[in-house]
C-alpha positions in Angstrom: 0.0 0.0 0.0 2.8 2.4 0.9 4.6 1.5 -2.3 1.5 2.3 -4.4 1.1 5.6 -2.6 4.7 6.4 -3.2 4.3 5.6 -6.9 1.2 7.8 -7.3 2.9 10.8 -5.5 6.0 10.4 -7.7 3.9 10.4 -10.9 2.1 13.5 -9.7 5.3 15.4 -9.0 6.8 14.2 -12.3 3.7 15.3 -14.4 3.8 18.8 -12.7 7.4 19.2 -13.5 6.8 18.2 -17.2 3.9 20.8 -17.4 6.2 23.6 -16.1 8.9 22.7 -18.6 6.4 23.0 -21.4 5.3 26.4 -20.3 8.8 27.8 -20.9 8.5 27.5 -24.6 8.6 30.9 -26.4 6.4 31.8 -29.3 8.5 33.2 -32.1 5.9 33.9 -34.7 4.2 37.2 -35.7 2.5 39.3 -33.0 -0.4 39.8 -35.4 -1.5 39.5 -39.0 -4.0 41.7 -40.7 -5.6 41.3 -44.1 -7.1 43.9 -46.5 -5.5 47.1 -45.1 -7.1 50.4 -46.2 -5.6 53.1 -43.9 -5.8 56.9 -43.9 -3.2 59.0 -42.1 -4.5 62.5 -41.3 -3.3 65.7 -39.7 -5.9 67.9 -38.0 -8.7 66.1 -39.7 -7.1 66.5 -43.2 -6.1 63.4 -45.2 -2.3 63.4 -45.7 -1.6 59.8 -46.9 -3.8 56.9 -47.9 -2.3 53.4 -47.8 -3.7 50.2 -49.3 -2.1 46.7 -49.0 -3.4 43.1 -48.8 -1.4 42.0 -45.8 0.4 43.4 -42.7 2.4 41.2 -40.4 3.5 42.7 -37.1 6.6 41.3 -35.5 7.3 41.0 -31.8 9.5 44.1 -32.1 6.5 46.1 -33.5 8.1 46.2 -37.0 5.5 45.7 -39.7 6.1 43.6 -42.9 3.9 44.1 -46.0 4.7 41.1 -48.1 2.3 42.1 -50.9 1.9 45.2 -53.1 1.6 48.5 -51.2 0.0 51.6 -52.7 0.3 55.1 -51.2 -1.5 58.3 -52.2 -0.1 61.6 -50.9 -2.5 64.6 -50.7 -1.9 68.3 -50.9 -3.4 70.9 -48.5 -6.5 71.2 -50.7 -7.2 67.5 -50.5 -6.1 66.6 -54.0 -3.8 63.7 -54.8 -0.4 65.1 -55.4 1.5 61.8 -55.9 1.0 58.0 -56.1 3.5 55.4 -55.0 3.5 51.6 -55.4 5.9 48.9 -54.5 5.9 45.1 -54.6 6.4 44.9 -50.8 7.4 47.0 -47.9 8.8 47.0 -44.4 8.1 49.4 -41.5 11.0 49.8 -39.0 9.6 50.9 -35.6 13.0 52.0 -34.2 13.5 54.8 -36.7 9.9 55.2 -37.9 10.8 54.5 -41.5 9.2 52.6 -44.4 11.2 50.8 -47.1 9.3 50.0 -50.3 10.9 47.3 -52.5 10.5 45.8 -55.9 9.4 47.7 -59.0 8.8 50.9 -57.0 7.0 53.6 -59.1 6.3 57.2 -57.9 3.9 59.2 -60.0 3.8 63.0 -59.5 0.2 63.6 -60.6 0.6 67.4 -60.7 3.8 67.5 -62.8 3.2 64.4 -64.9 6.5 62.9 -63.8 7.2 59.2 -63.1 10.2 57.8 -61.1 11.1 54.1 -61.1 13.6 52.3 -58.8 14.0 49.0 -57.1 13.8 50.3 -53.5 13.3 53.5 -51.5 13.0 54.7 -48.0 10.2 57.0 -46.7 10.8 59.0 -43.5 7.3 60.2 -42.5 8.6 62.4 -39.6 10.9 64.3 -42.1 8.4 64.1 -44.9 11.1 62.9 -47.3 12.0 59.9 -49.5 15.4 58.7 -50.7 17.2 55.8 -52.3 20.8 54.9 -53.1 19.7 52.6 -55.9 19.5 53.4 -59.6 16.5 55.5 -60.6 14.9 56.5 -63.9 12.7 59.7 -64.1 10.4 60.3 -67.0 9.1 63.9 -67.4 6.9 65.2 -70.2 10.0 65.8 -72.3 13.0 64.1 -70.6 14.2 60.7 -69.4 16.9 61.0 -66.7 18.9 58.1 -65.2 20.9 58.3 -62.1 22.0 56.6 -58.9 20.7 58.0 -55.6 17.6 60.1 -55.2 16.3 62.6 -52.5 12.8 64.0 -52.6 10.0 65.5 -50.7 7.5 62.8 -49.7 5.0 64.2 -52.2 7.6 64.2 -55.0 7.1 67.9 -55.5 10.9 68.6 -55.4 13.7 66.1 -55.9 17.4 65.8 -56.7 19.5 63.1 -58.2 22.8 62.3 -56.6 24.7 60.9 -59.7 23.2 61.4 -63.1 24.2 58.8 -65.7 23.6 58.6 -69.4 22.4 61.6 -71.2 19.1 63.6 -70.8 16.9 63.1 -73.9 14.8 66.2 -74.7 12.0 65.9 -77.2 8.8 67.7 -77.9 6.7 65.1 -76.1 7.2 61.4 -75.0 4.5 58.8 -75.7 2.4 58.1 -72.6 2.8 54.6 -71.0 
């Protein structure tokens, strides 16, 4: 009888220890996953940026990964779309409050009719600017400019190229694509 009681108590202690060991496992997956994102950033009730993407994954460090296409629309003070931006994917870095858009990035300045293409760029919302160190191509109504490195206002209203390469082609008008 004592032996049976000793076995039962031993089993209970052993099972409790096993349960505690299993509780020490750490979850390493995403903190959250959202689908069908349609978000508006505003300032004093005025729309500043509109963002659409299919998926947002938030990491334990609060970084956000957008593995699918991201589209951004920037608005001027009158509420008109001033520029449109799209990329194949994006990543938001919480520590420095920056977004990196990657893969076939296209920035369209609606007001000027200019289009910039690159493989990657960084957006700093606090500084209201975008930049890249990658090759870029800018198509205006009359010119095509190629360069490496690009700095611009977030609405693409002003910009500068760091290193211009190839020549600038000036024509009366380029075909619309």
